[in-house]
C-alpha positions as CSV (number, residue, x, y, z in Angstrom):
1,M,-9.4,1.5,-29.9
2,I,-9.1,-1.3,-27.5
3,H,-6.2,-3.7,-28.3
4,S,-5.9,-7.4,-27.5
5,Y,-3.8,-8.4,-24.6
6,Q,-1.1,-10.0,-26.9
7,K,-0.7,-6.7,-28.8
8,V,-0.4,-4.7,-25.6
9,R,2.2,-7.0,-24.2
10,R,4.3,-7.1,-27.4
11,D,4.4,-3.4,-27.6
12,M,5.2,-2.9,-23.9
13,Q,8.9,-3.8,-24.1
14,E,9.6,-3.9,-20.4
15,Q,7.0,-1.2,-19.6
16,P,4.6,-2.3,-16.9
17,V,1.1,-3.6,-17.6
18,I,-1.3,-2.8,-14.8
19,A,-4.6,-4.7,-14.2
20,L,-7.3,-2.3,-13.0
21,D,-10.5,-3.4,-11.0
22,A,-12.7,-0.7,-12.6
23,M,-15.7,-1.6,-10.4
24,G,-14.0,-1.2,-7.0
25,G,-14.4,1.6,-4.5
26,D,-17.1,4.1,-3.9
27,N,-17.1,5.5,-7.4
28,G,-15.9,2.7,-9.7
29,P,-15.0,3.6,-13.3
30,S,-15.8,7.3,-12.8
31,V,-12.5,7.5,-10.8
32,V,-10.6,4.5,-12.1
33,I,-10.5,5.5,-15.8
34,P,-9.7,9.3,-15.2
35,G,-7.0,8.1,-12.7
36,A,-5.5,5.9,-15.4
37,A,-5.5,8.9,-17.8
38,E,-3.6,11.0,-15.2
39,S,-1.0,8.2,-14.8
40,L,-0.6,8.0,-18.6
41,I,0.4,11.7,-18.6
42,R,3.3,11.0,-16.3
43,D,4.2,7.7,-18.0
44,P,2.9,7.5,-21.6
45,Q,4.3,3.9,-22.1
46,L,1.9,2.4,-19.5
47,K,-0.5,-0.3,-20.6
48,F,-3.7,-1.4,-18.8
49,I,-6.0,-4.4,-18.6
50,I,-9.3,-3.1,-17.3
51,F,-11.9,-5.4,-15.7
52,G,-15.5,-4.3,-15.3
53,D,-19.1,-4.1,-16.5
54,K,-19.5,-3.8,-20.2
55,N,-22.6,-1.6,-19.6
56,V,-20.6,1.0,-17.7
57,V,-16.8,1.0,-18.4
58,P,-16.8,1.5,-22.2
59,R,-18.7,4.8,-21.8
60,W,-15.8,6.1,-19.6
61,L,-13.2,4.7,-22.1
62,D,-15.0,6.7,-24.8
63,R,-14.4,9.8,-22.7
64,Y,-10.7,9.0,-22.3
65,P,-9.4,7.7,-25.6
66,S,-5.8,7.9,-24.4
67,V,-6.7,5.1,-21.9
68,A,-8.7,3.1,-24.4
69,E,-5.9,3.2,-26.9
70,V,-3.5,1.4,-24.6
71,S,-5.9,-0.9,-22.8
72,E,-7.6,-4.2,-23.1
73,F,-11.1,-4.3,-21.6
74,V,-12.5,-7.5,-20.1
75,H,-16.2,-7.8,-19.1
76,C,-17.0,-9.2,-15.7
77,D,-20.4,-10.1,-14.5
78,I,-19.8,-9.5,-10.8
79,A,-18.6,-6.5,-8.8
80,V,-17.6,-7.1,-5.2
81,R,-19.6,-4.8,-2.8
82,M,-17.8,-2.6,-0.4
83,D,-19.8,-4.1,2.5
84,E,-19.4,-7.7,1.5
85,K,-17.7,-10.1,3.9
86,P,-14.4,-11.6,2.5
87,S,-15.8,-15.2,2.7
88,Q,-18.9,-14.1,0.8
89,A,-16.9,-12.3,-1.8
90,L,-14.7,-15.4,-2.3
91,R,-17.7,-17.6,-2.8
92,R,-19.7,-15.2,-4.9
93,G,-17.0,-13.4,-6.9
94,R,-14.4,-16.1,-7.3
95,R,-13.3,-16.3,-11.0
96,E,-16.2,-14.0,-12.0
97,S,-15.7,-10.7,-10.3
98,S,-13.6,-7.8,-11.6
99,M,-11.5,-7.9,-8.5
100,W,-10.6,-11.6,-8.9
101,R,-9.9,-11.3,-12.6
102,A,-7.5,-8.4,-12.0
103,I,-5.5,-10.5,-9.5
104,D,-5.7,-13.5,-11.9
105,A,-4.0,-11.4,-14.5
106,V,-1.0,-11.0,-12.2
107,K,-1.0,-14.6,-11.3
108,F,-0.8,-15.7,-15.0
109,G,1.7,-13.1,-16.0
110,K,-0.7,-11.0,-18.1
111,A,-0.1,-8.0,-15.8
112,D,2.7,-6.9,-13.6
113,A,0.5,-5.5,-10.8
114,A,-3.2,-5.2,-9.9
115,V,-4.8,-2.0,-8.5
116,S,-8.2,-1.9,-6.8
117,A,-10.1,0.5,-4.6
118,G,-12.5,-2.2,-3.6
119,N,-13.3,-3.9,-0.3
120,T,-10.0,-4.4,1.6
121,G,-10.9,-7.6,3.3
122,A,-12.2,-9.2,0.1
123,L,-9.1,-8.0,-1.9
124,M,-6.7,-9.4,0.7
125,A,-8.6,-12.7,0.8
126,M,-8.7,-13.1,-2.9
127,A,-5.0,-12.0,-3.3
128,V,-3.8,-14.6,-0.7
129,F,-6.0,-17.3,-2.1
130,N,-5.0,-16.7,-5.6
131,L,-1.4,-15.6,-5.4
132,R,-0.3,-17.3,-2.1
133,T,2.5,-16.0,0.1
134,M,6.1,-16.0,-1.0
135,P,8.4,-18.8,0.2
136,G,9.5,-18.2,3.7
137,I,6.8,-15.6,4.5
138,E,4.0,-16.9,6.8
139,R,1.5,-14.0,6.3
140,P,1.3,-10.9,4.2
141,A,1.2,-7.3,5.3
142,I,-0.3,-4.0,4.1
143,A,2.3,-1.3,3.8
144,G,1.2,2.3,3.3
145,L,2.8,5.8,3.1
146,W,2.4,8.0,6.2
147,P,2.7,11.8,6.0
148,T,5.3,13.2,8.5
149,N,7.1,16.4,9.3
150,R,10.1,15.1,7.3
151,G,8.0,14.0,4.3
152,E,6.7,10.4,4.4
153,S,7.3,7.1,6.2
154,I,6.2,3.6,5.4
155,V,4.1,1.9,8.0
156,L,3.2,-1.8,8.1
157,D,1.2,-3.8,8.9
158,M,-2.0,-1.7,8.5
159,G,-4.5,-4.5,9.1
160,A,-3.7,-7.6,7.1
161,T,-2.3,-9.7,10.0
162,I,-3.6,-9.5,13.6
163,G,-0.9,-10.4,16.0
164,A,2.7,-11.2,15.1
165,D,5.6,-13.3,16.5
166,T,9.2,-12.4,16.3
167,T,9.8,-13.9,12.8
168,L,6.8,-12.2,11.3
169,L,8.0,-8.8,12.7
170,V,11.4,-9.3,11.2
171,D,9.8,-10.3,7.9
172,F,7.7,-7.1,8.0
173,A,10.9,-5.0,8.6
174,V,12.7,-6.7,5.7
175,M,9.7,-6.1,3.3
176,G,9.1,-2.6,4.5
177,A,12.8,-1.7,4.0
178,A,12.7,-3.1,0.5
179,M,9.7,-0.9,-0.3
180,A,11.4,2.1,1.2
181,R,14.4,1.6,-1.1
182,A,12.1,1.8,-4.0
183,V,9.9,4.7,-2.9
184,F,12.5,6.9,-1.2
185,D,15.5,5.8,-3.3
186,Q,17.6,5.1,-0.2
187,R,20.3,2.5,0.0
188,R,19.8,1.8,3.7
189,P,16.5,3.1,5.0
190,T,16.0,3.4,8.8
191,V,13.6,0.9,10.4
192,G,11.9,1.2,13.8
193,L,9.7,-1.2,15.8
194,L,6.5,0.4,17.2
195,N,6.5,-0.1,21.0
196,I,5.2,1.3,24.2
197,G,8.5,2.9,25.0
198,V,12.0,3.4,23.4
199,E,13.8,1.5,26.2
200,E,15.1,-1.9,25.2
201,V,13.5,-3.5,28.3
202,K,10.0,-2.4,27.5
203,G,7.3,-4.1,25.3
204,L,6.2,-7.6,24.5
205,E,8.9,-10.4,24.2
206,P,8.4,-10.9,20.4
207,V,9.0,-7.2,19.8
208,K,12.2,-7.2,21.9
209,R,13.5,-10.3,20.3
210,A,12.8,-8.9,16.8
211,G,14.8,-5.8,17.7
212,Q,17.8,-7.9,18.8
213,I,17.6,-9.9,15.5
214,L,17.4,-6.7,13.4
215,R,20.5,-5.4,15.0
216,A,22.4,-8.6,14.1
217,L,21.3,-8.8,10.5
218,D,23.5,-7.7,7.6
219,L,20.8,-6.3,5.3
220,P,20.3,-3.1,3.4
221,L,18.6,-1.4,6.3
222,A,19.6,0.5,9.4
223,Y,17.8,-0.6,12.5
224,H,16.9,2.5,14.6
225,G,15.4,0.8,17.6
226,F,11.9,1.3,19.2
227,V,9.6,4.1,18.3
228,E,6.4,5.2,20.0
229,G,3.1,6.3,18.6
230,N,3.8,10.0,19.0
231,D,6.9,9.5,16.8
232,L,4.9,8.4,13.7
233,G,4.2,12.0,12.7
234,Q,7.7,13.1,13.3
235,G,9.2,10.9,10.6
236,I,12.0,9.7,12.9
237,V,12.5,6.5,10.7
238,D,11.7,5.6,7.1
239,V,9.9,2.4,8.1
240,V,7.7,1.8,11.1
241,V,6.9,-1.9,11.8
242,T,4.1,-3.3,13.9
243,E,1.4,-5.9,13.7
244,G,-1.9,-5.3,12.0
245,F,-4.1,-4.7,15.0
246,S,-2.2,-1.7,16.4
247,G,-1.2,-0.6,12.9
248,N,-4.8,-0.3,11.8
249,I,-5.8,1.5,15.0
250,A,-3.0,4.0,14.5
251,L,-4.1,4.5,10.9
252,K,-7.7,5.1,11.7
253,T,-6.8,7.3,14.7
254,A,-4.6,9.5,12.5
255,E,-7.3,9.8,9.7
256,G,-9.9,10.7,12.3
257,T,-7.7,13.2,14.0
258,A,-7.0,14.9,10.6
259,R,-10.7,15.2,10.0
260,Q,-11.3,16.5,13.5
261,I,-8.7,19.2,13.1
262,G,-10.3,20.2,9.8
263,N,-13.7,20.5,11.4
264,F,-12.3,22.5,14.4
265,L,-10.7,24.9,11.9
266,K,-13.8,25.2,9.8
267,N,-16.0,25.9,12.8
268,A,-13.5,28.4,14.3
269,M,-13.2,30.3,11.0
270,S,-16.9,30.7,10.6
271,R,-17.8,32.1,14.0
272,S,-17.8,35.8,13.2
273,L,-17.0,38.3,10.5
274,R,-13.6,38.9,12.0
275,T,-12.6,35.2,11.8
276,K,-14.0,34.9,8.3
277,I,-11.8,37.8,7.2
278,G,-8.9,36.2,9.0
279,Y,-9.5,32.9,7.2
280,L,-9.4,34.7,3.8
281,L,-6.1,36.3,4.7
282,A,-4.6,33.0,5.9
283,K,-6.2,30.9,3.1
284,P,-2.8,30.0,1.5
285,A,-1.6,28.6,4.8
286,F,-4.8,26.6,5.3
287,D,-4.6,25.3,1.7
288,A,-1.1,24.1,2.3
289,L,-2.3,22.3,5.5
290,K,-5.2,20.7,3.7
291,E,-2.8,19.4,1.0
292,K,-0.5,18.0,3.6
293,L,-3.3,16.2,5.3
294,D,-5.0,15.0,2.1
295,P,-4.9,11.1,2.1
296,T,-4.8,11.1,-1.7
297,R,-1.3,12.4,-1.7
298,A,0.0,9.2,-0.3
299,N,-2.8,6.9,-1.5
300,G,-2.0,3.2,-2.1
301,G,-1.3,0.3,0.3
302,V,1.0,-2.4,-1.1
303,F,0.2,-6.0,-0.2
304,L,3.7,-7.3,0.7
305,G,4.7,-10.9,0.9
306,L,2.6,-12.3,-2.0
307,N,3.7,-14.0,-5.2
308,G,2.6,-10.9,-7.2
309,L,1.9,-7.2,-6.6
310,V,-1.5,-5.9,-5.5
311,I,-2.1,-2.3,-4.6
312,K,-5.1,-1.2,-2.5
313,S,-6.4,2.3,-3.2
314,H,-8.6,4.1,-0.7
315,G,-12.2,3.4,-1.5
316,A,-13.2,7.1,-1.5
317,A,-10.1,8.2,-3.4
318,S,-10.4,10.8,-6.1
319,S,-9.1,10.2,-9.6
320,T,-5.8,11.8,-8.6
321,G,-5.7,9.5,-5.5
322,F,-6.3,6.4,-7.7
323,S,-3.7,7.6,-10.1
324,N,-1.2,7.8,-7.2
325,A,-2.0,4.2,-6.4
326,I,-1.3,3.2,-10.0
327,D,2.0,5.1,-9.9
328,L,3.0,3.3,-6.7
329,G,2.4,0.0,-8.3
330,V,4.4,1.0,-11.4
331,N,7.2,2.0,-9.1
332,M,7.2,-1.3,-7.3
333,V,7.2,-3.2,-10.6
334,K,10.2,-1.2,-12.0
335,F,12.1,-1.7,-8.7
336,D,11.5,-5.5,-9.0
337,L,10.3,-5.4,-5.4
338,N,9.4,-9.0,-4.9
339,R,12.7,-10.4,-6.1
340,K,14.5,-8.1,-3.6
341,I,12.2,-9.1,-0.8
342,A,12.8,-12.8,-1.5
343,R,16.6,-12.3,-1.4
344,D,16.5,-10.3,1.9
345,I,14.1,-12.8,3.5
346,D,16.5,-15.6,2.8
347,T,19.2,-13.7,4.6
348,S,17.1,-12.8,7.6
349,H,15.9,-16.3,8.1
350,Q,19.5,-17.5,8.6
351,I,19.4,-16.3,12.2
352,D,15.8,-15.4,13.1
353,N,14.8,-18.9,14.3
354,V,17.2,-18.8,17.3
355,P,15.8,-20.6,20.4
356,D,16.6,-17.9,23.0
357,D,18.1,-14.5,23.6
358,T,21.5,-15.9,24.5
359,S,21.9,-17.2,20.9
360,V,20.8,-13.8,19.6
361,Q,23.3,-12.0,21.7
362,K,26.0,-14.4,20.5
363,A,25.1,-13.5,16.9
364,V,25.2,-9.8,17.7
365,S,28.6,-10.1,19.3
366,T,30.1,-11.8,16.3
């Protein structure tokens, strides 16, 4: 049974309502609906508003009655293509597409967060156009979970904003720390700025000034200092901050390296009968490595800095991966992420507009 929105919201009683773009990603509803079912197992009080094609989505809801029972389905005529340019998606899919309607549900308070595996550029363009940035934040960021030797770190920005001045880097640090407090349950997560060296004299001026400001701020974060690219996998800090150009390159390099290592191992293990036997003996270790490198374990990028929560799932994610993205959105809702970001941004902007380094040093000394 598919309830009306009003019934869903009345029954929710503080439980999150999540808007799902059922047509996004490489596999659409064949991943989205099973993913929602997995999330329901972990949190049976969840409610969904599902946006998609009436010729496709209801068939999947019939297969997963647990999802249908707690969902409202809304037909949409348009699905944004994965290869569509953001400007084209805005013109063609505005107010008609499943992606737009899911974001719209957040804007008008019908849902607490939107989750989509669709075109990243289109999703960001629609989210910014529809939700706008929070007061005091110039541009949004995409924050994602990064597997490390210690567990996971948050890295931002992963591609939303190309180039960043001092104020924007400080904003990213504040937003990333707020997310870390929700995800890692830490009172003062450690924050580092990605740089070409750990020495204070190295790097671009905006990065150096951002470091000075972060040392001066009285916020629920612990500024670690600069970190380098080879520190990302070590998990030295809870939050790594950079601008979107270098952040996206780092992300794609890490994903490509993981696939390359997997191919190397596969080729090496299939060269001879001896290596095949060795693979069978070492299979538990290889399975553990595969699980560690599996992007679905940390699937879900949070669009930070908007007047509403939007979560981007990997386009090729499995149902488990999409479910993890839903869970991440639920976690951010329950943590009241945006309210805490707004509070910390207000505090950070009290000193981050200093005209020169002398003023910053004076703030640090006091």
